[in-house]
C-alpha positions in Angstrom: -47.6 -86.4 17.0 -45.9 -88.9 18.5 -47.8 -93.0 18.0 -47.7 -95.9 20.4 -47.1 -99.6 19.0 -50.4 -100.8 17.5 -51.7 -97.4 16.3 -53.4 -97.6 13.1 -51.9 -94.4 10.9 -51.7 -93.1 7.3 -48.6 -92.7 5.4 -48.4 -90.1 3.1 -47.0 -92.5 0.5 -47.6 -95.8 1.7 -50.7 -95.9 2.7 -52.2 -97.4 5.7 -50.1 -99.3 8.6 -50.1 -100.1 12.0 -47.2 -99.2 14.0 -45.0 -102.0 15.6 -42.2 -100.1 17.1 -41.1 -97.0 18.0 -40.5 -94.0 18.4 -36.4 -94.2 18.0 -33.9 -92.6 16.8 -32.2 -93.1 13.6 -29.0 -91.6 12.2 -31.3 -89.5 10.5 -33.1 -88.1 13.4 -35.6 -88.8 15.6 -39.1 -90.1 15.7 -39.1 -93.0 13.3 -41.1 -96.1 13.5 -41.4 -99.3 12.4 -44.9 -99.4 10.4 -46.4 -102.6 9.4 -48.3 -102.4 6.0 -51.0 -104.6 4.7 -49.5 -107.9 3.6 -47.1 -108.3 6.3 -44.1 -105.7 4.3 -42.6 -103.8 7.2 -41.3 -100.4 6.1 -39.1 -98.2 8.3 -41.0 -94.3 8.5 -40.3 -90.7 9.9 -42.9 -89.7 12.0 -43.4 -86.8 9.8 -44.8 -88.8 7.3 -47.2 -90.1 9.3 -51.1 -88.7 10.8 -53.7 -90.8 12.4 -55.7 -93.3 10.4 -58.9 -91.7 10.5 -61.5 -93.6 12.9 -64.7 -95.4 11.7 -67.8 -95.2 13.2 -70.5 -97.6 12.7 -74.4 -96.8 13.4 -75.6 -97.1 16.4 -71.9 -96.0 17.8 -72.4 -93.3 20.9 -70.2 -90.2 19.8 -69.4 -86.6 20.8 -69.0 -83.9 18.4 -67.7 -80.8 20.8 -69.5 -81.0 23.7 -72.7 -82.6 22.6 -73.2 -86.0 22.3 -75.1 -88.2 19.3 -75.9 -91.8 17.7 -74.2 -92.3 14.5 -76.9 -92.9 11.8 -75.6 -93.2 8.9 -71.8 -93.3 6.8 -69.0 -92.6 6.4 -69.5 -90.7 3.6 -67.1 -89.4 1.2 -67.0 -85.4 0.5 -64.6 -82.6 1.1 -63.5 -85.4 4.0 -65.6 -88.3 5.4 -68.6 -87.1 7.5 -71.5 -89.0 8.6 -75.4 -88.6 9.8 -75.5 -88.3 13.4 -78.6 -88.0 15.6 -79.0 -85.9 18.8 -80.9 -86.5 21.6 -84.1 -84.8 20.9 -84.0 -86.9 17.0 -83.3 -84.1 14.8 -80.0 -85.4 12.2 -77.1 -83.3 11.4 -73.8 -84.2 9.1 -70.8 -84.4 10.7 -67.0 -84.4 9.9 -65.6 -87.9 10.8 -62.4 -86.1 12.5 -64.2 -84.0 14.5 -66.1 -87.1 16.5 -64.9 -88.9 19.1 -66.0 -92.1 20.9 -68.1 -91.4 23.8 -66.3 -93.3 26.5 -68.1 -95.8 28.4 -68.0 -95.6 32.9 -65.3 -98.5 33.6 -66.9 -101.7 34.9 -66.1 -102.9 38.3 -62.7 -104.2 38.2 -61.0 -102.6 35.1 -59.2 -99.2 34.7 -58.6 -97.4 31.9 -55.1 -96.4 31.4 -54.1 -94.4 28.2 -57.1 -95.4 26.4 -56.8 -99.4 27.2 -59.5 -100.8 29.7 -57.1 -103.6 31.8 -59.5 -105.9 33.6 -57.4 -106.2 36.8 -58.7 -109.9 37.9 -56.3 -110.7 34.7 -53.0 -111.5 34.2 -51.1 -109.4 31.1 -47.9 -110.7 29.3 -45.4 -108.1 28.6 -43.5 -107.9 25.3 -40.2 -110.1 27.1 -42.7 -112.6 28.0 -42.5 -111.9 32.1 -46.5 -111.8 33.3 -48.0 -109.0 35.3 -51.4 -109.3 37.7 -52.6 -106.1 39.2 -54.4 -105.3 42.6 -57.3 -102.8 42.4 -55.5 -100.5 45.6 -54.1 -97.2 44.2 -49.9 -97.2 43.4 -48.1 -94.0 44.4 -48.9 -92.5 41.0 -52.7 -93.5 41.1 -52.9 -96.5 38.9 -53.1 -99.9 40.2 -50.6 -101.6 42.3 -48.7 -104.3 40.2 -46.1 -107.3 40.3 -44.4 -109.3 37.6 -43.9 -113.0 37.6 -40.5 -112.8 36.3 -40.2 -115.5 33.0 -36.8 -117.0 35.3 -38.6 -119.0 37.9 -42.0 -117.7 37.6 -41.3 -115.7 41.7 -44.0 -113.2 41.8 -42.1 -109.7 42.9 -43.8 -107.5 45.6 -46.1 -105.1 45.1 -43.6 -102.2 43.7 -45.0 -101.4 40.4 -47.3 -99.9 39.1 -50.1 -100.6 35.9 -48.3 -97.1 34.3 -44.7 -98.0 35.0 -45.5 -101.8 33.5 -47.0 -100.4 30.5 -44.7 -97.5 29.8 -41.4 -99.6 30.7 -42.8 -103.2 29.6 -45.5 -102.7 27.1 -47.6 -103.6 25.3 -49.5 -105.3 27.6 -51.2 -108.8 26.3 -54.1 -110.5 28.5 -52.9 -114.3 28.8 
């Protein structure tokens, strides 16, 4: 499994952490990451020792289990795995393992675009990892994501609308709202 910067993970030895960099190729092989552990300790870890951190749901969250939508009533509870009490639209309450639940995605609001699970406000500016600032236009680019242009750090002069949101995220991300 491949992780991206900001993903919460569980390492089989170090426990919970957040991906700060990676993946990158190390002398010992590919898929190494820099993981930040609680307290700010950084560790270089191999991807095969990582699992996604379990998602924690709260009372009232809308979740999906299979093809059915539920409302979380209580949990998480400890058992063979973490589980939740969930209620369907008919008011029936069930138990469900947390690993089988996902958040129900809300419809995006006007002026936003969801890419790779992140909602981008198309009226805002975003700073990339190099300090350059991107702005977006709702018109679709050739890859279907919104058009983007960048204000380079050197001079701040904007480029043309030649980028896409996908290119900005994948080549210059993570993007942070300014």
